[in-house]
N, C-alpha and C positions, 0 to 999 in steps of 0.2 A: 702423492699420497697424503701429504700434510694438509692438503686442502680439505680432506674429509674431516679433520678436526674442527673445521669451521662449518662445513655444510651439514653434518649430521645434527649438531645442536640446533642449527637454524631450522632444519626440516622438522625436528621434533617439536620445537617451539611453535612453528606454524600449525602443525597438526593439532597440538594441544589447544591452541587458540581457536581453531575451527571447532573442535569438540566442545569447548566451553561455550562458544557462541550457540551451537546447536542445542546444548543442554539448557542454556538460558532461554532460548526461544520455546522449548518445550514447557519449561516451568512458567513462563509468562503467558502461556495460552495462545501462542501464535497459530497453532494448528487445531484450535477448538472448532471453528466453523469453516470447514473446507468448502461446503456447498453454498454458503451464504453469498459470497461475492459472485459466484457463477449465476445464481438465480437473481441477484439484485440487478445485474446488468440487463436482464430481460424485462424488468418492470418499466412502465411508462410513467415518468414523472410529470409529464405535461397534462395528464388527464386525471381529474379527481375520481373518487370512487363512484360518484353519481354520473360520470360521463361528461361532465361539463369541463371546459378548459379552466385551468387554475389561473385566472388573471388577477384575482384579488389577493393573492398570496402576499403577506407582508414582506417588503424588501425585494420583491421580484423586479420591479422597475429599476431600482438602484443596481441590482445585480446585472440586469441586462445592459444597463449603461456602462458598467465597468467592463463587461465582456466586449462590448462594441469598441470601447476606448482601447482596450488591450489588443484587440485584433488589428487596429489601425497602426499600432506600433510595429 
């Protein structure tokens, strides 16, 4: 029974921490754009709006080299 003296404050502290984290996420706008990420994944980044492949994008070759280098590791 004396273990409840330790467990109840710990449980209340964890619950309060979770509540504060949730309220912080609401205040900071974490739930503002719920559909944006779902729709963003459907977009095709490799094709420009004109339908041409985006090969002249600045930094693309460097980024592709870094990806290839990291995939070899």
